[in-house]
C-alpha positions in Angstrom: -17.7 45.4 67.7 -13.8 44.6 66.4 -11.8 47.1 65.1 -12.1 48.4 61.5 -8.4 47.0 60.8 -9.3 43.5 62.0 -12.2 43.1 59.5 -10.0 44.9 56.2 -7.0 42.4 57.2 -8.4 39.4 55.6 -10.1 41.0 52.8 -6.4 42.7 51.6 -4.9 39.2 52.3 -7.5 37.4 50.4 -7.0 39.5 47.6 -3.3 39.7 47.8 -3.1 36.1 47.6 -5.7 35.9 44.7 -3.6 38.0 42.6 -0.9 36.0 43.2 -2.6 33.2 42.4 -3.9 34.9 39.3 -0.2 35.5 38.4 1.0 32.1 38.4 -1.6 30.7 36.3 -0.9 33.4 33.8 2.9 32.1 34.2 2.2 28.9 33.6 -0.1 29.6 31.0 2.8 31.4 28.9 5.7 28.4 29.7 2.6 25.8 28.7 2.0 28.1 25.5 5.6 28.5 24.9 6.2 24.7 25.7 3.1 24.0 22.9 5.3 26.3 20.4 8.6 24.3 21.1 6.6 20.7 20.6 4.7 21.7 17.7 8.1 23.3 15.7 9.9 20.2 16.8 7.3 17.9 15.2 7.4 20.4 11.9 10.7 19.8 11.9 10.9 16.1 12.3 8.2 16.1 9.5 10.5 17.8 7.1 13.1 15.4 7.7 13.7 13.0 4.6 12.1 9.5 5.1 14.0 6.1 4.4 12.4 3.3 2.2 12.0 1.4 5.6 9.8 4.5 7.0 8.2 4.8 4.1 7.0 0.9 3.8 6.2 1.2 7.9 3.7 3.7 7.1 2.2 2.2 3.8 1.7 -0.8 5.8 -0.1 0.9 8.4 -2.6 3.6 6.7 -2.5 2.2 2.2 -6.2 2.4 1.6 -5.9 -0.9 -0.6 -4.6 -3.1 2.2 -7.2 -1.7 4.8 -9.7 -2.5 2.0 -9.0 -5.7 1.7 -8.6 -6.5 5.5 -12.0 -5.0 5.8 -13.0 -7.6 3.3 -11.5 -10.3 5.8 -13.3 -9.0 8.5 -16.6 -9.7 6.5 -15.4 -13.1 5.6 -15.1 -14.1 9.1 -18.6 -12.5 10.0 -19.5 -15.1 7.3 -18.5 -18.1 9.2 -20.3 -16.4 12.1 -23.3 -16.0 10.0 -23.0 -19.9 8.6 -22.3 -21.2 12.3 -25.4 -19.4 13.8 -28.4 -21.3 15.5 -31.7 -20.7 13.9 -34.2 -18.8 15.8 -37.5 -20.5 16.9 -40.4 -19.6 15.4 -43.3 -19.0 18.1 -47.1 -19.1 16.9 -50.8 -18.4 18.5 -53.8 -19.2 17.2 -56.1 -17.2 18.0 -58.8 -19.3 18.1 -61.1 -21.5 20.5 -59.9 -23.1 22.2 -56.4 -20.7 21.9 -53.3 -22.5 21.1 -49.5 -21.9 21.4 -46.5 -23.4 19.6 -42.9 -22.9 19.5 -41.2 -24.7 16.4 -37.4 -25.2 16.7 -35.2 -25.9 13.6 -32.7 -28.9 14.0 -29.9 -27.3 12.2 -27.1 -29.7 12.9 -27.1 -32.1 9.4 -25.3 -31.8 6.2 -26.2 -28.4 5.3 -24.8 -26.7 8.3 -21.4 -29.1 8.0 -20.8 -28.1 4.7 -21.8 -24.6 4.9 -19.4 -23.9 7.4 -16.7 -25.2 5.8 -17.3 -23.2 3.1 -17.6 -20.1 4.9 -14.1 -21.3 7.4 -12.3 -21.9 3.5 -13.8 -18.4 2.3 -12.4 -16.6 5.4 -8.7 -18.5 4.9 -8.8 -17.3 1.1 -9.8 -13.7 2.2 -6.7 -13.3 4.7 -4.5 -14.9 2.1 -5.7 -11.9 -0.3 -4.6 -9.5 2.4 -0.9 -11.1 3.0 -1.4 -11.0 -1.3 -2.0 -7.0 -0.9 0.7 -6.8 1.5 3.3 -8.2 -1.1 1.9 -6.2 -4.0 2.0 -3.3 -2.0 5.6 -3.5 -0.9 6.7 -3.7 -4.5 4.7 -1.0 -5.4 6.2 1.3 -2.9 9.5 0.3 -3.3 9.1 0.7 -7.1 7.8 4.4 -6.2 10.2 5.5 -4.0 13.4 4.4 -6.4 11.2 6.4 -9.2 11.3 9.4 -6.8 15.3 9.1 -6.2 15.4 8.7 -10.0 13.7 11.9 -10.7 15.2 13.4 -7.7 18.8 12.5 -9.9 17.7 13.3 -13.4 16.9 17.1 -11.9 19.9 17.6 -10.0 21.4 16.5 -13.6 19.4 19.0 -15.3 19.9 21.6 -12.6 23.9 21.1 -13.1 23.6 21.6 -17.2 21.3 25.0 -16.2 24.6 25.9 -14.1 27.4 25.0 -16.6 25.1 26.7 -19.7 24.5 29.7 -17.3 28.4 30.1 -16.6 29.1 29.4 -20.1 26.6 32.1 -20.9 28.4 34.7 -18.5 32.1 33.5 -20.1 31.1 33.7 -23.6 29.4 37.3 -23.0 32.7 38.4 -21.4 34.7 36.6 -24.5 32.7 38.3 -27.3 32.7 41.8 -25.5 36.7 41.3 -26.4 36.5 40.0 -29.7 37.8 36.3 -29.0 34.6 34.5 -29.6 31.9 35.0 -32.7 28.2 36.5 -31.5 26.6 33.1 -32.7 28.6 31.5 -29.9 26.6 33.5 -27.6 23.0 33.2 -29.3 24.1 29.4 -29.1 24.9 29.6 -25.4 21.4 31.8 -24.5 19.5 28.9 -26.5 21.1 26.0 -24.4 20.7 28.1 -21.5 16.9 28.0 -22.6 16.3 24.4 -23.1 18.1 23.9 -19.8 15.9 26.2 -17.5 12.8 23.7 -19.6 14.6 20.8 -18.5 14.7 21.7 -14.6 10.7 22.6 -15.4 9.8 19.0 -16.3 12.4 17.8 -13.9 10.7 19.5 -11.0 7.3 18.6 -12.2 8.1 15.1 -12.3 10.0 15.4 -9.2 6.6 16.7 -7.7 4.5 13.9 -9.4 6.9 11.3 -7.9 6.2 12.6 -4.4 2.2 12.4 -4.9 2.4 9.3 -6.3 4.6 7.6 -3.3 2.3 9.6 -0.8 -0.8 8.4 -2.2 0.8 4.4 -1.6 1.6 5.2 1.9 -1.8 6.1 2.5 -1.7 10.4 3.1 -4.7 12.0 3.2 -3.0 15.1 2.4 -0.2 15.2 0.6 3.0 17.6 0.5 4.8 18.4 -2.5 7.7 19.2 -0.2 7.9 15.7 1.0 11.6 14.3 0.7 12.7 11.1 0.8 16.6 9.8 1.2 18.1 6.9 -0.2 20.8 6.0 -2.7 20.7 4.0 -6.0 24.0 2.8 -6.1 23.7 -1.2 -6.8 24.8 -3.0 -4.1 25.5 -6.8 -3.8 22.4 -8.8 -2.8 21.7 -12.3 -1.7 21.3 -14.8 -4.6 18.6 -14.6 -5.9 17.9 -17.5 -8.1 15.0 -19.7 -7.8 13.4 -21.9 -10.3 9.4 -22.0 -10.6 9.3 -25.0 -9.1 5.7 -26.4 -6.9 7.4 -25.8 -3.4 8.1 -21.9 -4.5 4.8 -21.1 -6.1 2.9 -23.1 -3.8 3.7 -20.4 -0.9 2.5 -17.5 -2.8 0.1 -15.9 -1.1 -2.5 -15.5 -4.2 -1.7 -19.2 -5.1 -2.7 -20.0 -1.4 -5.9 -17.6 -2.0 -7.3 -19.6 -5.5 -6.5 -23.1 -3.8 -8.8 -22.3 -0.6 -11.4 -20.6 -3.0 -11.8 -24.2 -4.9 -12.1 -26.0 -1.8 -14.6 -23.8 -0.6 -16.6 -23.9 -4.2 -16.0 -27.7 -3.6 -17.8 -27.7 -0.1 -20.6 -25.2 -1.9 -21.5 -27.7 -4.2 -21.4 -30.2 -1.6 -23.9 -28.1 0.4 -25.9 -27.4 -2.9 -26.3 -31.7 -3.0 -27.1 -31.7 0.9 -30.5 -29.5 0.3 -31.8 -33.0 -0.5 -31.5 -33.6 3.1 -34.1 -31.1 4.5 -33.6 -29.2 7.8 -36.1 -30.6 10.3 -37.8 -29.0 12.8 -39.6 -29.9 16.3 -42.9 -28.2 17.5 -44.2 -28.0 20.9 -48.0 -27.0 20.9 -50.2 -26.0 24.0 -54.0 -26.0 24.1 -54.9 -24.2 27.2 -58.5 -24.5 27.4 -59.4 -28.2 26.0 -57.0 -31.1 26.2 -56.0 -32.9 23.2 -58.2 -36.0 21.8 -55.1 -37.9 24.2 -56.5 -36.0 27.3 -53.4 -33.6 27.3 -52.6 -30.4 26.7 -49.2 -30.3 24.9 -48.6 -32.0 21.8 -45.0 -32.6 19.5 -44.9 -32.2 16.3 -42.0 -32.8 13.4 -41.9 -30.8 10.2 -39.4 -30.9 7.4 -39.5 -29.1 3.7 -39.9 -31.9 1.2 -37.9 -31.2 -2.2 -41.1 -32.0 -4.6 -41.6 -29.1 -6.6 -37.7 -27.5 -6.4 -35.2 -30.4 -7.2 -32.2 -27.6 -6.7 -31.4 -28.0 -10.2 -30.2 -24.5 -10.4 -28.7 -24.2 -7.7 -26.5 -27.5 -8.0 -25.8 -26.4 -11.7 -24.3 -23.2 -10.6 -22.1 -24.5 -7.8 -20.9 -27.0 -10.6 -20.1 -24.2 -12.7 -18.3 -21.9 -9.7 -16.0 -25.1 -8.9 -15.1 -25.2 -12.5 -14.7 -21.3 -12.7 -13.0 -21.6 -9.1 -10.2 -24.3 -11.1 -9.6 -22.7 -14.1 -8.8 -19.5 -11.9 -6.3 -21.3 -9.7 -4.7 -22.9 -12.7 -4.2 -19.6 -14.1 -3.1 -18.4 -11.1 0.1 -20.8 -10.8 0.8 -20.7 -14.3 1.3 -16.4 -14.0 3.3 -17.0 -10.8 5.2 -19.6 -12.4 5.8 -16.8 -15.4 6.2 -13.8 -13.0 9.2 -15.8 -11.5 11.0 -16.2 -14.7 10.5 -12.8 -16.0 11.5 -11.2 -12.9 14.8 -13.3 -12.6 15.9 -12.5 -16.5 14.9 -8.9 -16.0 17.2 -8.7 -12.7 19.9 -10.2 -14.3 20.4 -8.0 -17.1 19.7 -4.6 -14.8 22.5 -6.7 -12.5 25.0 -6.4 -15.8 24.5 -3.3 -16.7 24.5 -1.9 -13.3 28.2 -3.7 -12.7 29.3 -1.7 -16.2 28.0 2.4 -15.2 29.8 1.8 -12.0 31.3 5.1 -10.1 34.2 4.8 -12.3 33.1 5.4 -15.5 31.5 8.8 -14.1 34.5 9.9 -12.3 35.9 9.6 -16.2 33.5 11.3 -17.6 33.3 14.2 -15.1 37.0 14.9 -15.6 36.7 14.5 -19.3 34.1 17.4 -19.1 36.4 19.6 -16.8 39.0 18.8 -19.3 36.8 20.1 -22.4 35.7 23.1 -20.6 39.3 24.3 -19.6 40.1 23.6 -22.8 37.4 25.8 -24.6 38.3 28.6 -22.1 41.6 28.5 -23.6 40.4 28.6 -27.3 41.6 25.2 -28.3 38.7 23.3 -29.1 35.3 24.5 -30.6 31.9 25.4 -29.1 30.1 21.9 -30.4 33.2 19.8 -28.9 32.3 21.7 -25.5 28.3 20.8 -26.0 29.0 17.3 -26.9 31.0 16.7 -23.4 28.3 18.6 -21.7 25.5 16.7 -22.9 27.9 12.8 -23.3 28.3 13.6 -19.1 24.6 14.5 -18.5 23.3 11.4 -20.7 25.9 9.1 -18.6 24.8 10.3 -15.1 21.5 9.6 -16.4 21.9 6.5 -17.5 23.9 5.4 -14.5 21.2 6.4 -12.0 18.4 4.6 -14.2 20.5 1.6 -14.3 20.4 1.7 -10.5 16.9 2.5 -10.5 16.3 -0.6 -12.9 18.2 -3.0 -10.7 16.7 -2.0 -7.5 13.2 -2.1 -9.0 13.8 -5.4 -10.9 15.6 -6.9 -7.4 12.4 -6.2 -5.7 10.3 -7.7 -8.2 12.4 -11.0 -8.0 10.8 -10.8 -4.2 7.5 -9.9 -5.0 7.7 -13.1 -7.4 9.3 -15.3 -5.1 6.7 -14.0 -2.0 9.9 -13.0 0.2 12.4 -10.5 1.6 15.6 -9.6 -0.2 18.6 -9.6 2.0 21.7 -7.0 1.4 25.2 -8.6 2.0 
């Protein structure tokens, strides 16, 4: 029998290795936990970074609910084409008589019904694809418009916050001057009233910003909108590529909605031809087997041919419905073309008007208004002007800032409205 130490030593070594491995695993788990926390914090910080217009647009093109619905409709239309191309299944019949008969009937779906049915399905599928492109066109404009709406709301809020700070400083200065007897008490009361109005304006501006954030995130397809969502961008009007076009046929025909309407007219034409093709029934070939006794010709097999004859039903209702649908498609196509020409003309006029106003309300005017405000504030502290003149200067400067931001907003929205009308992207110079 070996000594006791030879029996105990392996057990002790194994225990030490086990505890060392346990410590290593605990250390690895702690490191993994720290790494996960670091990655989570990094992801959170990245998620808190303000998004640009391109970032917002890319996410909207991936997750917008209307776009996903249109893509599903296109998938359904492609499935309709597969249904139209499907070969009919054979019909198997067993007649339990004496003698027993077994038959199989196969429809020969190779006639004009199949041709027009497949054509109508393919045209409908192409129209659904054009609908997806049209939805993308509309979503791009909606996202861009909501993006600049949010930038405008942020700019208006900044104006209201600055006005509140000005009246807050003015109230503190008037309090000190009233105690010294240099201004009457009515100036202090007026400053308190203006500060209360400014606080209310800031509250309304904050609500508008939150509403703009939620609206933009809805267009982006966010399932959990965040009121702290931020974007970054500028409302300054910059030169764009020449947005000049006339509502001619070449531009109108390139639009996705016009192409979809035209394809639906073609599909309706094929559907009307399909209703007429029902006068040519689908024939079927039948093979009958009689195993116990032969047929009179001495064979156990016999062939048969069948078809549905249009005797009771002349398909008048189907043809009338197809004709009405075709006329509706033609009217819808004509209406779409007229609306496209009208949209292009209106978008170009609005863009030219917005561009002219944006050029007038440029940064130089803002600098002049800010200088005039500072001069007025200094003169009021020196007692050279009245309180009414100071209020007028503050309101004028705030209104000019709001007007300039609104002009920049209208400039970009009208520019992207032209891009939507022309169904093409605009290029910044």
